[in-house]
Structure formats: structure tokens, C-alpha cells
N, C-alpha and C positions, 0 to 999 in steps of 0.2 A: 353147603348147597348140594342138592342131589340133581344130577343131570339125567334126563330121561332119554338122551340120545344114545346111539350105539357107541361102541368103544372107539371107533375111528373118528367120531364126530364130537366127542366130549370136549375137546379143546376149542371147539367153535361155539361153546355155550355162552361165552361172554361173561360179563359180571361187572360189579362196581369196584371202585378203588378200595372200598371198605372190606371187600373179600380178601384183599392182600393183607390188610391189617389183621384180619381173623387168622390167617395162616401164619404169618410171621410172628405174631404175639404168642402163638402156641408152640413155638420152637420148630416149625415146619418151614424150612427154607429161609432165605434164598441160598442157592448154591451156584457155583460158577457154571457158566454154559458149557465150558469144555468138559465138565463132568456129566451134565445132563443136556446134551445138544437138543435144540428145538427142531427136531425132524423125526420122522418115523424110522424104525429100526432098519428097514430095507433101503432107506434113502430115495424112495420114489419121488420123481419130479414131474410137475406139470409144466408144460411149455406154453408160450404165447407166440404171437406173430407180429413181427416188426414191419409195418407198411413201408418204412423208409428203405430198409435194406432188403425187404422181401425175403426175410429169413426167420426161421423159428429161433426162439431164445428160451433159456431156462427161466421160468417165472416164479415158481414157489414149490416148496415141498408138498407132496400130495397128501390129502386127507385120507386117501385110500391106501393106508399103510398101517403098520402096527405101531401105535404111539404110546404104548404102555411103558411105564418106568419101573425099573427094578426096585423091589421092596426095600433094599438096603438104603435107598435114598429117602425113605418116607419121613424119618425124623432127624435128618441131617440139617444143621443150620450153620452156614459159613460165617455169618456175623449176627450178633444179637440185635433184635428189635428193641429200640429204646422208646421212641415216641411216634405217634401219628398226630398230625395237626389237621383237624377238620375245620376248614376256614369258611368264612361267610362267602356266599355266592353273589357275584355282581349282578347276575341275571335275575335275582330276586327283587331288585330295586326298580323294577319297571312294571307298571300295570296299565289298565285302560285309561287312567288319568295322566299318564306320562312318567317321566323319570324322577327318581329321588337321587339327584346328583351327589348329595352328601353321602348317602349310603353307598353308592357305587365307589366313590373315592375312598371310603373307609375299607370296603372289601378289597379294592385294588391294592391298598397299602399293606394289608395283611398278606397278600400274595407276594408283593415285592419284598417284604421282610424275610420271607422264606428263601427267596432267590438270593438275597444278600447273604444269608447264612450258608449258601452253597447247596441248597436242596431244590431240585425240580419240583414243580407242583402239577400233580395229575388232575385233570378235569374231564367232565363229560360235556358234550354239546351236540347240536344237530349238525352233522357233517355233510357238506356238499361234496359229491363224488366226481367233480369235474376232473377230466383228464387233461394232460398238456395240450394247449391250443384249442380247448373246447369250453363251452359255457353251458351249464345245465339249465333246465327249464326254470328252476327257481331263481338262479342267478345269485345265490348266496356267496359263491366264490368268484372272484375276478382273477382268472388265471394269467396274471402278468400283463393284462391289457390296461396299463395305467402308466402314469408319469415315471414311476420308479421301477417299472418292469418287475414288480414283486407280486406274489400271489397274496391276495387280500380277501379275507372271509368276514362276512357280517350277516348273521341271521336276523332279519328284520321282523320275523314272525315269532310268536310264542307257540312253538311246536315241540313235539316230543324229541328227546335226545336220541342219538343213534351211535355215538362213537366216543372213544376215550383217547386223549392225547396228553402231551406233557409240555407245560409252559417252562421255557428255559431262559427267557429274557423279556425285555420290554423297550418300547420307544414312545415316550410321551409326545413327541413331535410328529409322529406318523400321521399324515394328512387323512382326514375323513374322506377327501375327494378320491382317494385310491380305491375306495370300496364301491361296489355296484357296477353294473355292466351297461354300456351304451345301447340305446334302442337301435336295432339294425337299420331303421328307416331314417330316424331323425339324428342319430348320433349323440343324443343327450341321455344323461343318467337321471332317473327318477329320484328326486331328493328324499322321498319316503323310503327308498331302499339304501340310504346311506346313514351312518351313525350321526348322532347329534353333535359330537365333538371329536377332536383329534385324539390319537393315542391307540396303541395296539400292543398286544402280546406277541412275542416271537415264540413260535410253537413248533415242536418236533412231532411229526407224524410217523406212522409206521408203514406207509404205503410204498416204500422203496425209493432209493436215491439213484443217481446216475453212477452206479458202481457195479462191481461184479456180483454175480449170484453167490450167496443167497440174500444179500442185503440190498439188491437193486435190480434194475432192468434198463434197457436202452432208453436214453432220454430222461429217465427218472421222473419224479413227481415233485411239485413245489418249486420255489424260487431257485433258479439255476439248476434245477433237477436234483437238489440236495436234500429234499424231504422236509424242508421247513416252510412255514407260511406265517403271515401276519393275521392275527385275530383281533377284531375291534374290542376295546375295553367295554363296549356297550352291546356286544352280542347278547341277544335276549335269552339265549339258551345255556349260557355258561352255568354249570351247576356242580355241586359236590367237590369243590377244590380240596385236595388233600396232599400233604407232604409227609414224607417218611424219613425218620432219622435212625441210623444204625450205629452201634458201637463198633467202629472199624478196628479198634484195638483188640476186639474179642475173638479174632480169628483163631480157631483152636486147632491143635494137632491131635493125632489119634490117641494120645495118652491122656487127654483132658476131657472132662465132661461136666455138665451141670444139669440139674433137674428143674423142671417147671411144674409147679403144683397148680392145677387148673382143672375145672370140671366141664368146661364148655369151650367152644370156639368163640373168641371175643373180637368183634361184636357180632359175628355170624351174619346171617342174611339181613337181619334188621335188629336194631336196638330200640326198645321202648322204655318209657319211664313212668314211675309213679311220683307224684309231687304233693306236698302238703305244707301248710304253715307250721305244723307241729314237727318236732325233730324226728327224722327218720334215720335208721341205720341199716346197713346191709353187711352180711358177713359170710365167709366160707370157713369151714373147719377141715383141717388136713391132718394126716398121720405121717410122721417122718418115716421114710422108707429105709433109712439107715442113719448112721452117725453123720450129720450134715450141718453145715453152716448156712443160715439164711442171710443173704447179703442184699437182696433187693425186694421191693414190693411193687405191685402193679395194680392199676385200676383203669376203668373206663369212665369218661364223663361225656355227657351228651349236650351240654349247654356251654356257652362262653362264660368266663368269669366265675368259675366254680371253686369255692373254697373247700378244700378236701382235707379231712383229718383221718389219719391212719392210726389204728391201735392194734397191737399184737398181744395175745395172751397165750401163755403155756397153760393148757387146761388141766384142771383137776381130773383125776381118774373117773369120778362120778359126776362130772359136769353135765348139765342139761341145757346150759345157756352159753353162748360163745364168749361171755365175759366172766365166766366162773373160773378163775385161776389167777396166776401171777402175770401182771402186766409187764411185758418186756420192752415195748416200743410205743412211743407217742410222738407223732410229728405231723406237721401241717404244711400243705402246699396250696397255692392258688393258681389255677390254670386259665390262661387267657382264652384258649379255645377248647372245644370238645376234642375227644380222641382217646387214644390209648397212651397211658403214661407209666413211666418207670421211675422209681425213686430209690436212690442208693442209701442204704442204712448207715454207712460209714461206721462210726464207733458204736452205733446201736445194733450192729450185726450180732446175731446170737446163734448158739449151737444147740442141737437137739440130739438125743439118743434115739435109736430105732424104736418105733412104736409109740413115741410120745406124740400127743395131739396138741395142735396149736390152732388158733383162730386169727383171722385178719378181719377187723371190723372197720368199715369205711363209712364216714359221714360226709355228705355233700350238701353244701349250701350255696345257692346261686346268689351272688352279690348284686345282681341286677334286679331281682324281685324278692329277695329275702325269704325264698321258699327252699325247702329241703327236697332233694331228689334221690330216688333209688332207680338205678338203671338195670335192665334185664334183657336177655336175648328173646327174640321172637322169631318164629319160623312156621313151617307148614306141619300140619298133623299127618299121621300115617294115612288117614283117609284121603286127605287132599293130594298127597303124593300119588296114591294109587289111582285117583281120579285123573290126574294129569297124565299118567302113563297110558290111559285109555285113549 
């Protein structure tokens, strides 16, 4: 992604969860915050005003600072990226004709399975920016004005998304009556502004808890000021759920290193596909930078239930095709969801000498439609970027 903002504003560009996949799969981050603190180099702070205490308080680190990061951190990775799971979106199962409850239940179960496995699930949605004790004009967020005194969010419109948060738990019994705000005159809640059934996600937001700076501010945001809220299973804007899995055993010391052979950011700003009933293959050809052992392969899928075959060839010196040479590896995996995938070669790991060429050939067949897929990155042309800068 190319940001057209000035240096101090680039970290306000925003982005999708998939951008994280792009960076982490390329061996770029994550690193501990103690090594790369989320603040400008001068530590400039913006203040806010607390109407209760009638005092200023430290609100956030200022964008008007030097936020550049030392180049030595560019290709440091604390833990290896293993998988990203691009899950079905519950919000996709509602249209003008109503709800597909079976589809919502299936999408919700996919999210729950990730939580069972110990992974939070990042989502995008339309965020109501209600503050403590306030109700916005849309009324998507009920800020604690309900029987359970919990903050409850339900976007009843199909509108554009505006924010990203992390699902950390769920409550199947959370009442649908907790959503929506009472009319100031009648005291009643419009049923059209409440979800069709019970159930909610427990969600962690990033807007501050009732704790010390830099993680909070007086009073905090969300239930009990702790930064959490409930989001209806049936929020119409939940989209792009994605979970990330890292090999936490791969934390490296300064004496160890590994190489990632890759020509692009995966899956970059956008991933597109070609599909056909005929068999399709995709391949990359690499040259060993030294005497190395190849222990893992990776690929990206863009559809659920993708049967993926990996083949690796040590290429002949005069090869003009990625299959001209000695086949070293053949293995097959079926992925339940789209995303970035890593497969450990185990006893099929192989070694190469400096300068030897090898290819990785991937064949993807979707078991849902029996079609073959080839995925590739999509982005903006130089002309489009220059036009955006104007």
C-alpha cells in the first residue's frame, strides 16, 4: 500500500486485516512493542478535557511528531507467520429479502472455532462513535442503557464499514432486547432497530480503557470503562473476519536467521483469481542464495474448501518450464478457508547449493465447484498512484 499522506500522518492511513497478512507473510514483523514503541520519537502528547474533574488529561500521542522507524527493524520478525484464516462474513447473509439464518450460524461457528483455538478474530464493521453516557444520532450503540448495563452495538442498516476491532469471545444468550435506544419521548425501542435473535460477540476496541495513559483516559470507553462491548451476531456490517496464527516457538536469537523466497507482498492490497474447468497451475522460480535447506512451502487461497497440490522441482540448467527438472516434493493439503498457508515439508525437506534454481508449482481445485483457481495480486498502476497524489 502506498500512502499519499505526509510522514506524520501515514500511520493514520488505516487498512484491512489482509494488509497484516501481507506484511507478516513477507517476514516483516511483528516485533515487540518495547522494541518499536507506538509513539513518535519526541513523545509528544495531545491532551483532553475531563468535564467531571475540570482538568486536562493526557489523551494520546500526537500525530505531529516524528513517527519514522529505524531501518534496522524493516525485516525483523519476532515470530513466524504460519496461517491466516479468511472466514465467512455473517453480514453477507442478509439482503433486501431478509436473513439467511443458516448462513449466519455457519459463519458464526467458523469464528467460534478460531476462538476455541485461542486466536482472536479481527473484523471490520460500521462503528458507532458514542461516548460514555451519550447516544449517537444513528443509535447503533446502546452505551449501557439496558438491563445488563453493558454497551451493545447493532448496525441495522447496510452501510459502509468504518473501523476494525477484535472478537475475543461470545455469549449465545445475550438478549436482543439489550440493543437499540429508547425513544426520548415514548421510552420505547423501535423493534426494527433491534436484531432478530439473541446472541452477541464480546469485542475489544482500541478507544481506551479506564486506565493510565497511554492505554486509557478517565472514565474509559465501553462496558465498565474497560474497552469492551457486545456486538450482535446479526450486525449487518460485520465483514472480512480474519484470524492469524504464529509459530510462537520460532522466536529467534541474533545468531539465527531464515530466508523467505518471495517476489511480492502476499496478498497485497487485493487478491484476484482466474478460474477454469480445465486444470490450471501457478509457479514461481527461485535461485538459492547460498547453501540452504528448504523446510516449508507457502501459498495463498482465495476460496473455501480448496484442494491444493504442491510440487517442487530442482530445475535443469537449461530449463524453460518450471517442471523441467528433478521433482523433489509432492504433497497435498485441503484448506477449509481462504488465506495464507504454510506447510512443513518434514522428511521431504531438501537442500540446495548456491546458484541452483528450483520451482514451486501449485495447483488449486475448489471442491465446492470442481473448478481450478489461480490467485494473483492486484494493485494500482503508477498512473493511478500519481493521479491520487494530485
